[in-house]
C-alpha positions in Angstrom: 0.0 0.0 0.0 1.5 3.3 -1.1 0.7 5.4 1.9 3.7 7.7 2.0 5.7 8.5 5.1 5.7 12.2 4.2 2.9 14.5 5.2 1.3 15.1 1.8 0.6 18.7 0.6 -1.5 19.3 -2.4 -4.5 21.0 -4.1 -7.7 20.3 -5.8 -7.5 21.2 -9.5 -9.6 23.0 -12.0 -7.9 25.4 -14.5 -8.5 29.1 -13.9 -9.9 29.7 -17.4 -12.2 26.7 -17.7 -13.1 25.5 -14.2 -15.5 22.6 -14.5 -15.3 22.7 -18.3 -11.7 21.4 -18.0 -12.1 18.3 -20.1 -14.3 19.7 -22.9 -11.9 22.6 -23.3 -8.8 20.6 -22.5 -5.4 22.3 -22.9 -2.4 20.1 -22.1 -0.1 23.1 -22.1 -2.1 24.8 -19.4 -2.1 21.6 -17.3 1.6 21.3 -17.6 2.1 24.9 -16.6 -0.2 24.6 -13.6 1.4 21.3 -12.4 4.9 22.8 -12.7 3.8 25.8 -10.7 2.4 23.6 -8.0 5.4 21.3 -7.9 7.8 24.3 -7.6 5.8 25.4 -4.5 6.4 22.0 -2.9 3.0 20.4 -3.6 3.2 16.7 -4.2 -0.4 15.6 -4.7 -3.2 16.9 -7.0 -6.8 15.8 -6.9 -8.5 15.9 -10.3 -12.2 15.4 -11.2 -13.8 13.6 -14.0 -17.1 15.4 -14.5 -19.4 12.5 -15.2 -21.2 14.1 -18.1 -17.9 14.7 -20.0 -16.5 11.2 -19.7 -19.7 9.1 -20.1 -22.1 10.7 -22.7 -24.3 7.6 -22.6 -24.6 4.7 -20.1 -22.7 2.4 -22.5 -20.1 4.7 -24.0 -17.0 6.5 -22.8 -15.7 9.7 -24.6 -12.4 8.7 -26.1 -11.2 12.3 -26.4 -11.9 12.9 -22.7 -10.1 9.7 -21.7 -7.1 10.7 -23.7 -7.1 14.1 -21.9 -7.1 12.3 -18.6 -4.2 10.1 -19.6 -2.3 13.2 -20.8 -3.0 14.8 -17.4 -1.4 11.8 -15.8 1.6 12.2 -18.1 1.9 15.8 -17.1 1.8 14.9 -13.4 4.5 12.3 -13.9 6.7 14.9 -15.6 6.2 17.4 -12.7 6.8 14.8 -10.0 3.2 15.0 -8.8 0.9 12.1 -7.8 -2.8 12.2 -8.7 -6.0 11.4 -6.9 -8.5 10.7 -9.7 -12.1 11.4 -8.7 -14.9 9.5 -10.5 -18.6 10.2 -10.8 -18.4 14.0 -10.4 -21.2 14.6 -9.6 -21.5 17.2 -6.9 -19.1 20.1 -7.3 -19.1 23.6 -5.9 -22.8 23.8 -5.3 -24.0 22.2 -8.5 -24.9 18.5 -9.3 -23.4 17.8 -12.7 -25.2 14.7 -13.9 -25.6 13.2 -17.4 -29.1 13.5 -18.9 -29.3 9.7 -19.1 -28.9 9.5 -15.3 -31.8 11.9 -14.7 -35.6 11.2 -14.7 -35.9 9.9 -11.1 -37.1 11.6 -7.9 -33.8 11.9 -6.0 -31.6 15.0 -5.5 -30.9 17.6 -2.9 -33.2 20.6 -3.2 -30.3 23.0 -2.4 -28.4 22.3 -5.6 -29.1 22.9 -9.2 -28.8 20.0 -11.6 -26.8 20.7 -14.8 -26.8 18.2 -17.7 -25.1 18.8 -21.0 -24.4 22.4 -19.9 -28.1 23.1 -19.3 -29.6 23.9 -15.9 -32.5 21.5 -15.4 -35.9 22.8 -14.3 -36.1 20.5 -11.3 -33.6 19.6 -8.6 -35.1 16.3 -7.7 -34.6 14.4 -11.0 -31.8 12.0 -10.2 -32.0 8.3 -10.0 -30.6 6.7 -6.8 -27.4 5.2 -8.2 -27.0 2.9 -5.2 -30.2 1.1 -6.0 -31.0 1.7 -9.7 -29.5 -1.2 -11.6 -29.0 0.7 -14.8 -27.1 3.6 -13.3 -25.1 1.4 -11.1 -24.1 -0.8 -14.1 -23.1 2.3 -16.0 -20.9 3.5 -13.2 -19.2 0.1 -13.1 -18.6 0.5 -16.8 -17.0 3.9 -16.3 -14.9 2.8 -13.4 -13.5 -0.1 -15.4 -12.9 2.0 -18.5 -11.0 4.8 -16.7 -9.0 2.4 -14.5 -8.0 0.3 -17.6 -6.9 3.5 -19.4 -4.7 4.5 -16.5 -3.6 1.0 -15.3 0.1 1.0 -14.4 0.5 4.8 -14.7 3.1 5.9 -12.2 1.4 9.2 -11.5 -1.9 7.7 -10.3 -1.8 7.3 -6.6 -5.4 6.9 -5.6 -9.0 6.6 -6.9 -11.7 8.7 -5.2 -15.1 7.2 -5.6 -16.9 10.5 -5.6 -16.9 14.1 -4.3 -19.5 14.7 -1.5 -21.9 12.4 -3.3 -24.4 12.5 -0.5 -25.3 15.9 -1.9 -26.6 14.1 -5.0 -28.2 11.0 -3.6 -28.1 8.8 -0.5 -28.2 5.0 -0.4 -31.7 3.8 0.7 -30.1 1.5 3.2 -26.7 0.3 4.4 -26.8 -2.9 2.4 -27.1 -1.0 -0.9 -24.4 1.4 0.1 -22.0 -1.4 1.1 -22.8 -3.3 -2.1 -22.0 -0.2 -4.2 -18.7 0.4 -2.4 -17.7 -3.2 -2.7 -18.4 -3.4 -6.4 -16.7 -0.1 -7.4 -13.6 -0.6 -5.3 -13.3 -4.2 -6.5 -13.3 -3.1 -10.1 -10.6 -0.5 -9.5 -8.4 -2.9 -7.6 -8.7 -5.6 -10.2 -7.5 -3.1 -12.9 -4.5 -1.9 -10.8 -4.1 -3.3 -7.3 -1.2 -0.9 -6.4 -3.5 2.2 -6.6 -5.2 3.1 -3.3 -9.0 3.7 -3.0 -10.8 6.4 -1.0 -14.0 8.4 -1.2 -14.6 12.1 -0.6 -16.8 12.4 2.5 -17.6 15.8 4.0 -18.7 17.5 7.2 -22.4 16.9 6.6 -21.7 13.2 6.5 -20.7 13.6 10.2 -23.6 16.0 11.1 -26.2 13.7 9.6 -26.6 10.0 8.9 -26.2 9.8 5.2 -25.4 6.1 5.2 -22.0 6.3 3.6 -20.0 8.1 6.3 -16.5 7.4 7.6 -17.5 4.2 9.5 -19.4 2.8 6.6 -16.8 3.4 3.8 -13.7 2.5 5.9 -13.9 -1.3 5.1 -13.3 -0.6 1.4 -10.9 2.4 1.7 -7.2 2.5 2.1 -7.7 5.9 3.7 -10.7 8.1 4.3 -11.0 11.7 3.0 -12.8 14.5 4.9 -13.7 18.0 3.7 -14.6 20.9 6.0 -14.8 24.6 6.2 -15.6 26.9 9.2 -17.9 29.1 7.0 -20.2 26.1 6.6 -20.3 25.1 10.3 -22.7 27.2 12.4 -21.0 25.7 15.4 -17.5 27.0 14.5 -15.9 30.0 16.1 -15.9 32.0 12.9 -14.4 31.9 9.4 -10.8 31.5 10.5 -11.4 29.0 13.3 -8.4 26.8 12.8 -9.4 24.2 15.3 -12.4 22.9 13.3 -10.5 21.0 10.5 -8.1 19.1 12.8 -11.2 18.2 15.0 -13.0 16.9 12.0 -10.0 14.8 11.0 -9.8 13.2 14.4 -13.5 12.5 14.5 -13.3 11.0 11.1 -10.4 8.7 12.0 -12.1 7.6 15.2 -15.4 6.7 13.4 -13.4 4.9 10.7 -11.7 2.7 13.2 -8.5 4.7 13.0 -8.2 4.3 9.3 -5.7 6.9 8.0 -7.3 10.3 7.1 -6.4 12.7 4.3 -8.0 16.1 4.7 -8.8 16.5 1.1 -10.4 19.9 1.1 -9.8 22.9 3.3 -9.3 26.6 2.6 -10.7 30.1 2.5 -12.4 32.3 -0.1 -10.5 35.6 -0.2 -11.9 39.0 -1.0 -11.0 40.5 -4.4 -8.3 43.2 -4.2 -9.5 46.6 -2.8 -12.7 45.1 -1.4 -13.5 44.3 2.2 -14.3 40.6 2.9 -18.0 39.6 3.3 -19.3 36.9 5.6 -17.9 34.1 3.4 -14.5 35.6 2.7 -11.3 36.6 4.5 -8.3 38.6 3.5 -5.3 37.0 1.8 -3.2 37.4 4.9 -5.9 35.9 7.1 -6.2 32.9 4.7 -2.4 32.4 4.9 -2.3 32.4 8.7 -5.3 30.0 8.8 -3.6 27.7 6.3 -0.4 27.6 8.4 -2.2 26.8 11.6 -4.4 24.1 10.1 -1.5 22.4 8.3 0.6 22.3 11.5 -2.4 20.9 13.5 -3.2 18.2 11.0 0.4 17.0 10.9 0.5 17.1 14.7 -2.5 14.8 15.0 -1.2 12.2 12.6 -3.2 13.0 9.5 -1.8 11.8 6.1 -1.8 15.3 4.7 -3.9 18.2 3.4 -5.2 19.4 0.1 -6.1 23.0 -0.5 -9.4 24.0 -2.0 -8.3 24.9 -4.5 -5.5 25.5 -7.0 -6.6 28.8 -8.5 -9.2 31.5 -8.5 -11.3 31.6 -11.7 -11.3 34.1 -14.5 -14.0 36.7 -14.5 -15.3 35.4 -17.8 -16.8 32.5 -15.9 -18.8 34.7 -13.4 -22.1 34.3 -15.3 -21.9 30.5 -15.5 -22.9 27.9 -12.8 -21.8 27.7 -10.1 -20.2 31.1 -10.0 -23.3 33.1 -11.0 -24.9 32.4 -7.7 -22.1 31.1 -5.4 -19.9 34.1 -5.9 -17.5 33.1 -3.1 -16.6 30.0 -5.1 -14.7 32.3 -7.5 -11.8 33.0 -5.2 -10.8 29.9 -3.1 -7.5 29.6 -5.0 -3.9 29.4 -3.7 -3.1 31.3 -6.8 -5.0 34.2 -8.4 -6.5 33.8 -11.8 -3.6 35.8 -13.3 -1.1 33.2 -12.0 0.3 35.2 -9.1 0.6 33.5 -5.8 -1.4 34.4 -2.7 0.4 34.4 0.6 -0.9 30.9 1.4 1.4 29.4 -1.2 4.4 30.3 0.9 2.9 28.6 3.9 2.6 25.4 1.9 6.0 25.7 0.5 7.8 26.1 3.8 6.2 22.8 5.0 6.9 20.7 1.9 8.6 17.4 2.4 8.1 17.0 6.1 7.6 13.5 7.5 4.2 12.3 8.6 4.0 12.1 12.3 3.0 8.9 14.2 0.9 9.7 17.2 -0.7 7.7 20.0 -4.5 7.3 20.1 -5.0 9.8 22.9 -8.3 11.7 22.8 -9.3 12.6 26.4 -12.0 14.9 25.1 -13.7 12.0 23.4 -16.1 10.6 26.0 -18.8 8.7 24.0 -19.0 5.5 21.9 -19.6 5.6 18.2 -23.2 4.4 18.9 -23.8 7.3 21.3 -22.4 9.7 18.8 -24.6 8.4 16.1 -27.7 8.8 18.3 -27.5 12.6 18.2 -24.9 13.6 15.7 -25.2 17.4 15.7 -25.5 17.8 19.4 -22.5 15.5 20.0 -20.4 17.3 17.4 -21.0 20.6 19.1 -20.4 19.2 22.6 -17.3 17.3 21.6 -15.9 20.4 19.8 -16.2 22.4 22.9 -14.4 19.7 24.8 -11.8 19.5 22.1 -11.1 23.3 22.1 -10.8 23.4 25.9 -8.5 20.4 26.2 
């Protein structure tokens, strides 16, 4: 198992000029420039996303041009000395559910998030099929997993597969049996194609706050490590937007629930205000974001986490402002370590100074943790709030 001894540092990747249209507008030169920039700053891991609609235009076909672009991306990563986490079935991303038209027509979906198919915003938000129970969609996902894994089999830059990005924002398994069956099938397909590549899945803070069936405890049996995503601005029980205790707390809770399976904090970061403008409620200044990043990185390493990935590589160009998700989720425009013009924000230096450090081994010592997993599950939100207060006062 290729779990490195170093504390991994990385970023989630969409190009500044194309964002989620990365594959349809693929530019290998841009990818190479961006990967070289990240590697020069000491980043060793990049998480990429295969927007489902782009890779699988029908249930039984894969887009050969998109697959070639993914392979070229892996080649670019190898050239830069970067390892990739390749995220399948994307799916939920930045406040939008990007789902192929052929996988719509059901009655599932989260009312908070628009559904976009083929570049078109759909009139309803509850039009997804439950891909954990619908045989046709599940078979199509198996076909996608096998096709992508076969195309990348043996590639030295592919470090891990990610079975989805916050997929509980799209649809939730109707029961634990269907969730377990889906995890078993998809992970088995990937490991059969290339057993050296690790398997994980992108869980997020709401999977701790609510029982969404595929939380850390449920996915751990099929994962080599578990990912968690979390942001103080989305937690009404945090101490404010730069509360640097929240992310390491979430990492420890995740590891505990997953039976001490290793945890990679695969998304953390801050949206920063545009130059010359005061931050709003969902933003901070560039300097505040850098200080927050430094403290979170140090705390995650101190608690034994595998590493941390920034959300995200770059701010997006203004030309994308009128397109989903940036037309309504304006704070999503400026989460980058780098600005859209390619200049580095102060946070980049905080990552760079911590590059190459060894991963720490720590003893399982959590005196603030005074409940069993079953007691935690009986009242998740109350327990999270209560345990967080104990964690902060330790």
